[in-house]
N, C-alpha and C positions, 0 to 999 in steps of 0.2 A: 975537770970541775964543771967549768963553763958549759960544757955538753950536757953532762948530768943534768944541771939546772934545767938548760934548754928542754931535752928529753922529758923532765918530768911535769914541765908545763904545758907540754901539747896533748890535744884530747887523745883517749885511746883510738887505736886505728878500728874500724868498723868491719867487722867480718861477715860478710854477705853470703855466706855460703850455708847450705843448709843442713842438718844434723837429718841424714836419711831415714833412721830408723824412731825418730821422736816427733810428735806433732801434738797441736792443741787444736781443739774442737771448742766451739761455743755454742751451747743449746740456748736459743734466744725465745723465751715464753713472751707471748703479747696478749694482752686481754682483749677481747672482742667484745660487742653487744650481747651475744648468745655463747661464745666457747672461748675456752684458754687455747690459742694457738701457737704452733712454733713455728720458726722460720729456717725455710731449708732452702738450700741451693741446686739448680740444676747441673745434672751431671751428664754431658753430652759426648759421644767419640763414634765416629764411625769411620773404619779403614777400608771399607768399600773392598773387603776382602772376605770371602765366605768361609776362611778358617778362623775369621775373628768375630765375636760377636757384636752386634751393635749396643751400645750404653746409652740408654736414654731413661733415667731416673733422677733420685733425688738424694743427697747426703747434707749434714750438718756442715754449716761453714766451718773451715778449719784450714791450717795449712801446716807445713814442716818447720820446726823452729831453726831460725838463724842461729849461728854460732854465737854470735855477740849477743844475742837476745835472751832475757829471761824469759820464763812460762808467762809471768804476768805481763810482760812487753808483747808478747807474741799475742795474747788475748786482746790486747790494746788493737794492736795493729789490726787483727780481724775485724774488730767492732768499727775502727776508723774508716774502714774499708766499706763498711756497709752505710754508715752515717757518721755526720760531723758531730752529733752530739758528743757529751763525754759522759760515760758512762761508769759510776763508782759503786754500784750495787753488784758487780759481779762476784760470784763465789767459785773459788777453785773446788770442785766437789769429788772428783774420783778419777784414779787411772785405770785405764784398760790396757791389757799385754797380752792377751791370750794369743796362742798360735793359730786358733780357729777364727780369728778377726776377719780375714779374707773368706768369704763365704763362697765365691763361684769365679767363673772365668771372666766375669765382666770386673769384679774386684781386682783381681790378678792384672788384668789388661790395663786397668786405670792406674794401680800402683804402677806399673812398669811405665806407663807414659808420662806419669810425673818425675819420673827418675827417683823414686822412693824404694824402699825394700819391703819385702812382702810383709815381713813380721814388723810392724810397727808399735811403739808404746805410744798412748794418746793419753794426755791430761786434758779431762774435760772441765770446762767451767760452765756455769750457767747463770743467767740472770732473768730478771722479771721488768716489764713495763707494759704501760698502756700501748695497745696496738697502734694505734696512729702517731706515735712517737718516732716511726721509723716510716718513711715516705716513700713508697716503691715507684722508681719511674718505669714509664711503658718501655718496653723491652727488657726490664732488668731479669737476671737469671736467678733472681729471688723470689720467693712466695711463701704467703702463709697459708698453713693447714691446720684443721683441729687436731688435736692432740689425740682424741679419741677416734679420728678418721685419717691416717696416716696413708698417703702413696706408697708406690712401691721405694723402698730407701735402700742404699748400698752397705755393705760391710756390716757390722753390729749396731749399726745407729738406731735401729728400732730398739733395742736393747737401752741403748743409753738415753734417750729420749725417755723410755719409761721409766728408768731407774731416776734420772732428774725430776720428773714429774712426781713421782712418789715421795722423794726427799723434799720435794717443794710442798705437796699436801702434810707430810710429818712436821713441819716447820710452822706450818699456819697458826697452830695453838701455840707455841713455845718462842717464836721469833716475830719480830712486827714486818715481814715480808710482803703481808698483803697491800701494805699502803705504797708497794713499788709498783703495783698494777693498777693504781687509780690515780688519777690527776693530783698535782700537789695541793690543788683546793677541789675539794670533792664533797658532794652530797651525802647523805646517808643511806640513800636508794643506791647510788653508785657503790659505796663499801658493802651493802647487804648483798648486791647481785654478785660481787666478786667472791665473797663468801660461799654463796649459793653454787655458783659455777664451778668453782675450784674443789670442794667437797661433796657436790652432786646431792646436795639436801635444800629442803624448803625451811625456810626460818619465819618463825611468827614475827611480823613485822613492827607491832607494839613493844615485843618482847626485846627484839632487836634493839629499837631505839632506846629503849630504857637503859638497856645495859651499856650501849654505845656511849651514850652522853655522862654515863658515871664514871668513864675514863677519863682522868685529867689529864693524858697526854693528847687526847682528841680534843682540839680547840676550837670554839664557834668563833666566825668572824662576820664582820658586817655586811659582808659581800653576799649576794644573791645571783642566782644564775636562772634564765629561761629554760627550762625541761620540757622536750617534746610530749604532749599530751597532758599535760598539766597547766591549768588556769594561772597559777599563782607560780612567781619563781622560787626557787627552793634554795634554803640556805647553806651557805658552803662551811666546810670545816677543814682544819690541816692537822697534821699528826705532828706532835713535838718528840723529836729524838731525845732531845736534852732532858725533858720529863720524864719519858719512858726509861730512858738509861738509869736516872736517880732512883726510880721505883724498883728496876729490876736489882740494882745494888743492894739496896734497902732488903728487900726481900730475900736477896743471896745471904745477908747478913743474919736477918732473923733466923733463915733456917740453918745457919752453921750453929749459931747459937743453940737451937733448940735440939740440933743432933748430937751437940757437947753435952748437955744438961741430960738427954737421953742416957749416954754412956755413963755418967756419973750413977744412975740409978739401976742400972741394969746389971 
């Protein structure tokens, strides 16, 4: 009995063995001054043997899952290796498991060098942020690239990035994902620029300001910030998730009631 009580009080033993056919990849979008960028990791391997290809390209940051970790914990580990910041806005997006994911001799050689299996199921997370939230040190194997102008990437990562980008664009009009791409305290110009870059459109400045200021979840602050090219400092705003959630809940309830009433009369 004493042993049973003692064993129950112990912390679970961590198993640091990796699952060779299950991985997590993190697509990290960062908004820069002129582009939406994605963070990629250098993939390099040279065996100095003419029978093997030289690998010198890019991949999405990711790794195989430890047996003791959940998928979310695996994503957090990847992000922590990149930045000490705690990111709460990661979204589990999609699973990729096609037998055609290994597309070249380079991919196959890389998989074998990592001790993984050729056919691996990958669970993809993506998250958004201002690009300057991740500070890349000199000599880092990480680099930002414009989403619309990617370098040579391994596996099916080009497809994964494009799928994630399309999902992000689709969510712009239905979820408050845009506010993750601007600073916590933002100017209206920064918010408009984010819209224009993501959707590749031009917005009328006056109409945008009018519609934006009518939203109760965009809260004006007393703070101002100097902006390059402007003589006067710009007023700052914040996004209130609490207010947004209350409005979304109310709209959902109204929509549900309307659907119910329509069914009564059809």
